[in-house]
C-alpha positions, 0 to 999 in steps of 0.5 A: 148634334143631339138625337131626336128621340120620339116622344108621346103626346103626354110628354110633348105636352109636359114639355110645354108646360115646363117651359111655362105655357098654360096648357091642360093635357085633356082629351080635347088638346091631346086630339088637336096636337094629334091632328094638327101636328105638334110640330105644325103647331108650336114649332112654327106658331110659339115664337110670338108667345117666347119671352125674348129676355129668356136665355132658355125657351120659356113662354111669356106670362100668361100665354096659353095653348089657345093663344097659339092654336088660334094663331095656327087657325088664323094662319090657315085662314087668311092663307085661304083667302090670300090664295083665292085672290092670287089665283084670281090675279093669276088667271087674269094675267094668263089671259092678258098674256095670251090675248096680246101675244096671240094678237101680235103673233098669231095663234098657231106657230107662235112659239118661236125664239124671234117673237121673244126678246132675244136681244140684251141691253147695257144692264143685263150682264149675260150674253146673248147666247144666253139670253137665247138659251133661256127663250129655247128653255122656255120654248122647250118646257111649254112643248114638254108640257103640252107632251106631258099633258097629251100622255096623261090624256088631258081632254083640252089639250088632245082636242086642239092636238089631234083635231087642229095640230096645235094648242092656242096660247089662250088654252095653253096658258091653262095648263102652265104654272104661275112660274113659267108664265112669270118667265114667259113675261120676262122673255117677251120683248118690251113693246109686248111687255108694255102692252100687258102691264099697262092693264094695271098701270104700272111700269113692266119692270114694276109688273115683272117684279110683282109676278116674281113675288106673287109667284113664291107666295101662290106656291107658299099658299099651296104647299102649306107654308106659313103665311103670316110670317113668310118673306120671299128670299133668292137661292142666296136667302137675300130678300126679293122685293116688290118695287117701290109704289106710290102707295108705300109713300102715300101710307107713310111707311117709314124707311131704315137707314138705307133709305128703304122701306121697312115693311110691304116690300117682300112680306105679306103686307106687299102682297096686300099692296099689289092686290089694291093695284091687280084687283078691281076695286069691287074685289080688293074690297071684298078680300080687305073685308075678309081680312078685317074680319079675320083680324078682328075675330083672331084678336078676341083670343089673345091675351098674353100679347098684342096683336100689333105684335102679329101685324108686325111679323106679318109687315102691316104697318100701324095704319094698314087699314088706310089702304082701303081708302087710298087711290092708286 
């Protein structure tokens, strides 16, 4: 394997110039690369501007550094937009689960194995012992999280433990991760799952799949992942999908030879579809208008490629803007 040798900014710019990129070695460019990180810009955002017909890494004609840097900034801006509304959904979901679970099992000693679905169905290829172990593991992790917050002097948790001896679920959910809440929902009884998912007019299994995808995108936004081309994969690098919704059909999204929709399943557009179901119409319009504005502004900076190339990477179908007016 070729050893990676340190190169200074001038050398790095020269490499890009040799590959056919229009990039000026001036103070402004050097400052951008220094503060934004060479890898963070080029290795993560150059791909749409590379010549796919070249055996060597070469840029397509007329591509320049400004375009790559604008894609980098575009990604940062839309990441902030998506993150804002994912956090809104996270808060709403936590609140609904806490209210429905507390209504059914009380606000004190609710973390009991019998309050969760400790049975298995025919389509679940696991043992009853494993299912109970999953529940106990969840309960253990929640208690550990309470303990950690208590040790670290979290005032909210301290107040309830010291003054009441317990933490009601509607308080507890504020310190639990979206991933933990997703697992919490997965382990709830079928009746309780349905009481939660009906708020969004979708089925429990659809709700469960959406939570998993939202969790992945939430973490990607929080940990500085490249979001415009992000795909949700499992541990075996196989895609994880949101379910087929009426919106996929109503938008006329094409299917592949296996009968699967070619986009809107584990890409950024899948989150737009989720937002349509999980946000109120007013909030969805606000989100959508912000996204449109960023896309239109970004398009003005493109010269060597068409924005449709970026939309395809994002998983956006050609008529993606129609989602704004489609009922679901």
